[in-house]
N, C-alpha and C positions, 0 to 999 in steps of 0.2 A: 160290320166289317170296316176296319179303319184303313182308309186308303191314303191318308196324309203322309207326307214325306217326313221321316224322322229328323230331329234336329241334328245339325252337323257337329262334329267333334271340335274341341277347342284348337284353333290353328296356332295359338301362341306356344303350345307345348313343343312345337317343332323348331323353334328359333335357334336352339343350341346346335341342332344338326346343321343348319345352314351356316352358322358362324364358324363352327369347327371346319366344315368343308371349305369355306372361304379362306380361312387362315392357312390351312394346309395347301390349298391350291396356289396361293400367292407365294408362299415360302418355297415350294417345290418349283414353281414356274420361274422364279427369279434365278435360282441356282441352275436348273437344267438349261434355261435359255442362255445364261451367261457362259456356262461351260461349253455348250454347243457352238456359240459364236467364237469362242477362243480356239476350239478345235478346228473349225473351218477356216479361220484366218491365220492360224499358226501362232497365236499369242500364247504367252505363258498362262496356264490355268490359275485363276485366282478366285477363291471362294471368300465372300465377304458376308458373314452372318449378320453383322450390324446393318448392312445395307438391305439385306432381305427382310429383317425385322422392321426397318423403316418403311419398306414397300408394303408390308403387311398392315401397318398402322394406317397408311394413306388409303389402301384398298378398303379397310374397314370403314373409313370415313365416307367413302362414296357408295359402297354397296350396303354396309351395315345400316345406316339410317333409312335407306330406301326399303330394305327388307323388313325392319322393325316397324316402320310407319305403315306398310301394307298390312302386316299381321295385326297391328293394333286397330286399324280401321275396320278390318274384317271382324275382329273380336268384339269391338264396340257395337258394330252393326248386328252381330249375332246376339249379343247380350240384350239389345233393344228389340230383338225379334224381327229385324228387317234384313232383307237380302237385297242390297242396293240394285234397284232396277228389276229385281226378280228375274234376271237373266245373267247367265254366266258370261256371255259375250260382252255385255255392258260392264260387268265387273272387271274383265280384262282390259277394257278400254280405259276406265279410270285408274286401274292399276298401272298401266303404261304411263299415263299422264302424271300421276303422283310421283312415281319412281323417277321419271325423266327430270323432274324438278328437284326432288328431295336429294337424289344422289349428288348432283353438282353443287347443291347448297352445302351439304356436308363437306365436300372437297374444298369448296371456297373458304369455309371457316378454317379448315386444316392448313391450307397453304398460306392463308393470310397471317396466321399466327406462328406457324412452324415451318413454312416453306422457305425458299430462297429469298434473298433480299429484294430481288426484282419483283417478286410476287407481293411481298409485304408492303412495298411502296405504292402499289396500285390501289385506287379506290375500290371498295367492296363491290359496288354494282358493276363496275367494269370487269373486275375479276370474275364475278358470277356469270356475266355474259360470255366470257371466254371459256369458263368451265362447262357451260351448257353443251358444248360439243361432245362431252363425255357422257351425256345423259342416255344415249342409246344403250350403253352397257348395262347399267342397273335396271333400265326399263325393260329390256328384253329378258334379262335374267328373272326379274320379278314376275313377268307374265308367264314365263316357262314354269317356274316353280309353283306359281299360283294354280296353273291348270292341273298339275299332277298332285298338288295338295288338295284340290277340290275332289279329285278322284279318290282321295283317301278319307276325306272328311264329309263330303256330301254323298248321301246314299242314292241320289237320283242319277249319279254318273257311274259308269262301269268301273270295276276294280282294275288295277294294273295287273296284268298277267305276269306273275313272277316265276313262271315255269322256265326250265332250262331251254326249251324250244324257242323262246323269245329273247334269249340272252344276246345273240348276235344283232338282232334288229334293234334292241334298245341301245346297245353300244353304238351302232351306226346313227341312231337318232341323236344321241349325245354328241357324237363327232360332227354331224351335220349342223347342229345348233351352234357349236363352238366356231365352226368355219364361217357360218353366216354372220355371227356376232362380230368376229374379227374383220370380216369384209366390210361391214357397215361402219366400223370404227377406224378404218384405214386412213381417212383424211387427218384426224387428229393424231393418230399414232405416227404417221410419216412426217408430221410437221413439228415433232418434238425437237427442241433445241437444247444442247448441252450448256450448262453454266460454264463460265470461264475457268473456274477453279475445280471443275468436276474431274474425277479420275476416269470416267468413261467418256469416249467421244460420242458424237451425235449418232453415228451408225450403230454402235453397240447399244446405245440407249434405246434407239427405236426398235432394234431387234429384240432386246430383252422385254421392252414394254409390250410388243406384239405377242411374243411368246407367253408372257405372263397373263395377258388378257385371254389368250386361247385356253390356258390352263384354268383360269377362273371360270370361264363359261363352261368348259368341259367338266370341271369338278362340281359346279353347282348343278349341272344337268345329271351327273351321276348320283348326287345326293337326292335329287327329285325322283329319279327313276328307281333307285335301289335301296335307299335308306328309310323309306316310309312304309308302314304297314297299316292297313285299315283295321280298326278295332272290331272285335267280334260283337255282332249285334245280338242283343238279348232276345231270346226266342219268346214269343207270346204264348199264352195258354192255349192248349189244344182242346177244342170242345167236341166231344163225341155225342152223336145223337142218341137219345134214350130209345131203347127197344122195349116195346110193350111185352109183358109176360104173356 
């Protein structure tokens, strides 16, 4: 009788799911948040597709490298036949730490070369230290998607119950995760300052940034909860005892 745990599935094959969910979440989040702010403040509705696409690119630089780095590390560890620490809890600890640093690092490179002039003029190390305040976003998202990814790829963890009876609970789970993520990121979100030549004032910029962060966390949670399916495990041979004639 073989009681060993079967090898997990390749985690890298899910990267496209997360990237598509991230892009859609940012694009919708920017538009919905901006329109909501204009409706409540009585401003004329203004939809700026170019601005939304710019936000998508910056979101990809902070969340994309963190997600890809985590998936690559897990893939390399799996290829070498090692499960870091042999504990899922330890895996989530180093996932949080790696994503907390990798996300702001990607954002630092993006704003240093493509951001406003005030960012480009700062030394890279100083800029990176300022961007670290945003590390909670990719860190929490990577831990969340890693847990539900493990439930799809590691067979020692329970499957996600995709029945209709759990639909409301899973949606509430995603909503709660998004609210907690936004709450932890409130200090950097509320400290955003508008550039002198910006078309949005500081109040609208903070509102849109907060709403977009909520949509990102909620969208990634939805992808983790609903977009993955565990592969079918190959059944082993069934041995029947011989009956003497």
